[in-house]
N, C-alpha and C positions, 0 to 999 in steps of 0.2 A: 550318672547314670544315664543322663539324656544322648551320650554318644551311642550308648547300647542300643537304647530304646532306635535310635535312628538306624543303625545295622542292622536290627533284628526287621527291620522295614525293608532295607533293602534286598532284604535276604528273601522274605514274603513276596517281594515286587516283583524279583526274578522269577519265581514258581509261576508265579501272574502271567508275566512273560511267555515261560515256557508252553501254556497250558493255554495260550493264547494263540500262539505260531502254532502249537500242534495239528489244529486243523486246518491247516494248509498243507498237510503231510501225510493226511490222509488216503488209502489205498486207490479213490478214484483219482486220483489226478498224477498224470504222468513226473516221474522223477525228473525231465529236463524242464518240468514248469515250476516244480518244487522254487521259493526261495531260499535254497539253498544257501548260499554265501552271506545272505540276510542272519540264519540262524550262525553261522559260523561267526560273524563277527560281533554277535551280540555273545555268545559265547567267551570265545574270546579277552570281549572289552570287562564282561562279567568277572573271567582270570583274572584280568588288570587289577580291577576294584578290589578285590578280593587279595591280593598280594600288596596291595599297598594298605591295606585294615591289618595286616596279618605285620609287618614293614611296624604299624604303628602298636601293636600288642606287646609286640616282643619290646619295647623300648624301653631302659630301667624306670621303673617308678610307675608304668604303664598298666601292668597285670593288678586283677584283682580275685582272688576267692570267695568273694561273698556268697553269700547263699541268694540272694536276689539278680547277682546277675548271673548266677549257673538260672536261676528259672528263666531269665530274658532266652538265653541262648537256648534252655529245654524247648521253652515254648514257639518262638519263633521258628526254630527248625521244624517242630512238630506240625505248626502251619503249614511251612511250604510243603512239607513232605503229603501233608493229609488236601493240600491245594493239588499236587502234581497225581494227584487219582484220580481226578477228574480229563487228567490228558489223553493225547492220541499218542503211542509209543511214534518213535522220530525216527525213522531211518534203521530202526532195526525189527530184526524178527525173532530175534533168538526165544522171549516169550513161550512163543507158541511152539516149541520144541518142550518147553515146561512143562505148558498147557499137557500136553502129549503125551509126554512121558507121566505125568501124575496119575492122568487115566491108566496108564497100561496097569503101571508098579500097582496102585490102586487094588487093585483087582485081581491082585496076588500074580502075573503075568511077568515075563523076563524084558525087561526094555533091549537088552543088547540083542536080543535072538533075532529081530527080522526089523530092516529098514522102513520106512517110512512109505517109499513108494513101491513096495511090496508088497504093503498090505491089500491093494487093490485085486491083486493076484489072488490070495488064498480063496478056500473053498468060502461060500455065503455062510456058511454055519461055525466056522473057526470064530472065536471069543474078538481078535483081535481085526475081523471084518466088521463084528459086531461094533466092537466099540468106536472104526471109524466113521460107521455111521450115523452113531447119537452126538460124537466130536463137530461132526457138520464139515463148513470151512477149513477148519482148523488143520487137519492132514494134508491140505492143499498149500498153505500157507508157513508149512514148515522148512526154514533155509535147509539146503544140502540135504534133501531128503532121501537120496541113493545111499546115505549112511544110516549106519544105528548110531546111536546118542554117542555122547562123548563123556556125559557128566557121570560120574562115582558116583556109587550106593550111598552114603550120607543122605548130597545132593536130591536123589531120586525120593529119596522121605521123606523129603518139605513137598519136592514138585509134589507126592501122594498127599499130603496133608495138604496144603491147598484147596485139591479134587476133591476132599473128606468134604475140607469147608464149603466150597460152592463149587458143582464140576463147571468146568472148561473156561473160569472165570477169572479175566484179569485182576477185577477185582482184590480177588480171595489171595494168590498171587502175591500183588501189593501190599496186603495183607499180612503175610508170614515175612516177604522181607522186612517192612516196617517193625514185625516184632524182632528180627534178628537185629538191625539197625539201634533200636532201644537199647537191646542186650550192650552190643559196642559200645557206646553212650554211658552205660553205668559204669562196666567193664574198664574204658577209657579213664573216667574220672576216678576208678579205684588207683591206676598204673600211676596217674600223674599225683595221688595221694602219698600212695610209695615210692614215686622218685620226689617227695617234697618241693612240686612243683606248680604254678596253679592252677585250680580249678577251669579259670578262663581261658586256657589256650587249648579247651574241648573247642571251642567255637572253630579253631581251626579243622576238626572235622568235621564238624555237625554241622558247619556253614558255609562247606565247601561247594562251591556252583557247581561241579565237576561230581560229585555224589550226589548231587541230587537231582542232575542229566539224568545220570546213568543206572542209577539206581532205581529213581520214581519217575521217571518219564521211560527211561527204556524198559526197566523191571527187569537188569541184567542180576544172575544169583550169585554175585560174586559176592554180595551183602550177607548172604551166610558164612563165609569163609572165617572173616574177621572177630569174631565172637570166639570161637573157638581157640584161633591163634592169640585173642588177647587173656584166654583164659590161662592159656599153656605158659603164658607167661608170667601173668601174674602166681599160678600155682607152684613155677619156678621161683617167682622169690620168696614165697611163702615157705618154703623147704616141703613140697609139698609133689615129688616129683613124678609120684606114679597117676596122680591127674592130671599133672602136665603134658605126662607121656600120652594118655586115655585123650586126651584134648587136641594133643596135636594127630593123634591120627587120626583122630571125628574130622579135624581139618583138613588133611591129606585125602580124607576120603568123602572130602567135598568138592577139593582141585588139589594137586598133587602137588605143588610146589613147596607146600609149608612143610613137607618134611625134611627141607634141606635145614630146617631150623633145631632138627633132631639133636645133633654136639651141640649146639651152645645148651639146651634143654639137659643133657648127660650131662654136660662138662664138671659140675658139682657133686656128679657120685663117681664119678674116679677112682679108684683105692676102695669104693663100697659096693663089692660084687652082689652080695645078696640082693640090695635095693635096685642095680644095675638090671636084675635077674629080673626081677619084677616086674619091671619096666618092660622090659624084652618082653617078657608073656602077655605083659597087656598091647602091646605093640602089635607081637603076633596075631595074638585073634582075634584084633580089630583089623587087620590087614588081611588074613585068610578068608574076614566074612565078604568084606570089601570085595575081594578077588573072586571069589566063587562063583559071583553071577557071570563074572566078563568072560571068565575060563569055560564054566557051560556051554556060553552060546556060543564061543572061538573069538580068537583076532583075526579070522581073515580080511579080505580086500575090503570090503563091504561094513566094517567093522572102524567106528567114528575115531574111537581110541590109534586104533593105527592109523588110519589117514591122520587126524590131527599131528601125530606123532611124526610123520615120515614124511609130509608133503606141502602142512599147512605154513603160508611165513607171506606177512604182511608188517608195514611200516618198521623194519624192524633193519636200518642200516648199518646197526652194528654188527647185528650174526650177516647181514650180506656179507661185508666184507671178511669177516671170516672164511664165509663160505668161496669166496673167488682165490682167499691165500691158499685153503685147502684145494680148490679144484687144480690153480697151478701146482702145488708140491704134488697132486697126485698123476697131473701130467709129466712129470718128467719119471715116476715111477715105470720099472716094465709092467706090473701088475695094477694098472690104472683100471682097465675092466670091470674088475672083482668088486669093488664096489664105486656108489657114485658120491660125488662130493660134498651132495646135501644130505649122506645120511651118515658120511664119515664127518661134517663138520657136525651135525647131532650130536653126534657120541661125543665129539669132544669139547664142546659147549656144554651139555649133560657131565663129564668130567673134571671139567675146570670147576662149575656152578659147585663140584660138591669138595673139592680140594682148598677152595674156596672158604665155603661153610665150615669145614676143619679146622684151616689154616686160623680164620677170626676166630673158632672157640676155644683155641690151644690152650690161651692164657688164663687164667681164675678171675672170673668179672668181682669188680671191687665193689661195683654200685649195683644199683638197680639201675640206674641212668648209665651207667658202664653195658649192662646186661642187655638192655634196650636200643642204645644207639649199635652195638653190637646185630643185633637181630633186624635195623632197618638196613645197615647195610650188606646183611645177605638180599635181602627182599629187593634190595636197590639193582643187586646183581643181577637177580631174578629176571626182571623188570628189563634194564640194559641190555643182556643177552639171550634174551629168550627171540627165537624166529616170528613169531606174532606179537605182534604189541597191540593191541584195541587202548582206546578212552579208559574201558571201562579197569582197565587192568591196574593202573595209576591209583585205584583206590585200594590198594592193598596196603601200600604207602601211606597211606595217608591218616590213621589211627597211630602209629607210629612219629608221622612226622607231626604229631599235635603234640608229643612228648618229648621229642628230639627234633624241633626246628627247625630246617633246613632249605634257606630260599632258592637254594641253587635245583632242589628238585621240585620244589611246589610250584616253580613257574611251568610245569606240565598241567598246572591247571588252567593257565592261558594260554598253554601250543596246544596241548593235547586237544582240542575240539578239531584241531585245522583236518583234522583226520576225517571229519565229513566231508571235506574238500573231495573226496574222491569219489563221491556219485556225482556230482556235478561233473567231471570233466569226464568218468566214465561214461554219460548218456549223454558228450559230447565226444563220442571216440576220443580223446586226448588224454588217456588214463596214464601216458608217458608223463603227461608233465608232474602228477602225482606223487609217481614212482621216483622221477629226476631231479624234482623240485621241493616239492611241500615237504616229502618227507624229512628231508634233510633240516628243513626251515622249524619241524620238530624238537629235531633233538640236536642240532648243532650248538643252539644255545645251552640248554642245558647242560651240554660236556663242557662247552666252556667257562661256565661258572661252575660247575662242579672241578674245574681244574685250578679254576682264580681258589674258590674257597679251601681247595688242600694244601696250595701251595700258603696262602695267610694261616691256616692251622700247623703246618710244619712251620715256618718262623717263627711266628710265637713260640713254639715248642721249643726252639732253635734257640729266642732268645730267652727264654726263660731260663734254660737249661746254661746259659753260657752266664747269666746273672746268680745262680745257684755258685758254678764255678770261683766266679769274683769273689763273691760273696764270702769265699770259705779260703781264701787264698791267707796264708802267713802275713802281718804286716811284718815290714823290713824294718 
């Protein structure tokens, strides 16, 4: 029991460290004067300590499912999260967009209609103009203000809920995130039980330092996605495909990528066409409701969704290599000027992810662990191939890694924080160092570890198969 109490104390100490550090990153301090390298080092060291703890946890005989241990995991994680409520968001301002969108949506207005930068040009009697006056400095702090919001309607509902709790309040928004994260923890325990795995593995998610930093310091909205995804997987395991489809549709209405899990959810329904039709109707209904406000506002050049899908690219070297390959291929074609390498690469990646999701889902799932392992593969593929990869995107993987632990992927907990060095280099006009070197420092170790893990798995499978063949040989 003592090791668990010590580990829980380290988790809380990490939250205290982030909260204390956050005061040196407020808006009154120039970025060039912020201790970014010290913060990055602290985050990476926390990730290394976390990885060591996971290795110990996964050793045979070291995992426990005692209720007292689960209570320690829950309480320490809650204390850490509540401690971070007092912190100032570090180097991130996405939450300003959430607060603005919440105010717009709560008043029954379309958040996709007008970009924040254009609100000041509206007549004084317009509702959005009056709302901006109430919002105070928030509209001036929104990132990429020339674009409308990129966040789908289900996310907008949560933003509006935070606004209803307390207008323009970061604390109210963090309370919404905490509620969603507690739901993730509860669903994670249910999935561990369904897969006959130790409940203590929930610490792999609940105590992860990247989760604490990105969800409760930076207040990113990715916490909203995971409970819907986990509910969809749990419902599928329980043989409730309509609920699974609805949950997955709501997840996609929060961020679009969970739609790639649909073939996996629907695979058990092949041949059951009536049940599949019911699921299809649920998906279409939720999808239509989510698409309607975006369509009504239009998807022109100022639409955030259009801009993100067509131009956003950061910390994605694998996608960069694909884009270079496409550019080389297009250069050899006579009609190369019709499409750009970027647009073609994005179409190629989207197609590849769709095909991969269907290929992974072709074979019927044998066990709960099999289903969850395949879901992990699909989400990992999304992360690896995405044109834009931020540290908070790694949170998508972590609940599934608590069920199917892979050290190669968990290494991102220690490496993804190197992303914050981009602010250090940009402030010194040396951003090329981040693009040409740091990005590769994040991803190359993960790729190598994944390759080594794959080779070991294939060797074990081959050795097992050969052993079975030899044991079945007739005696001479």
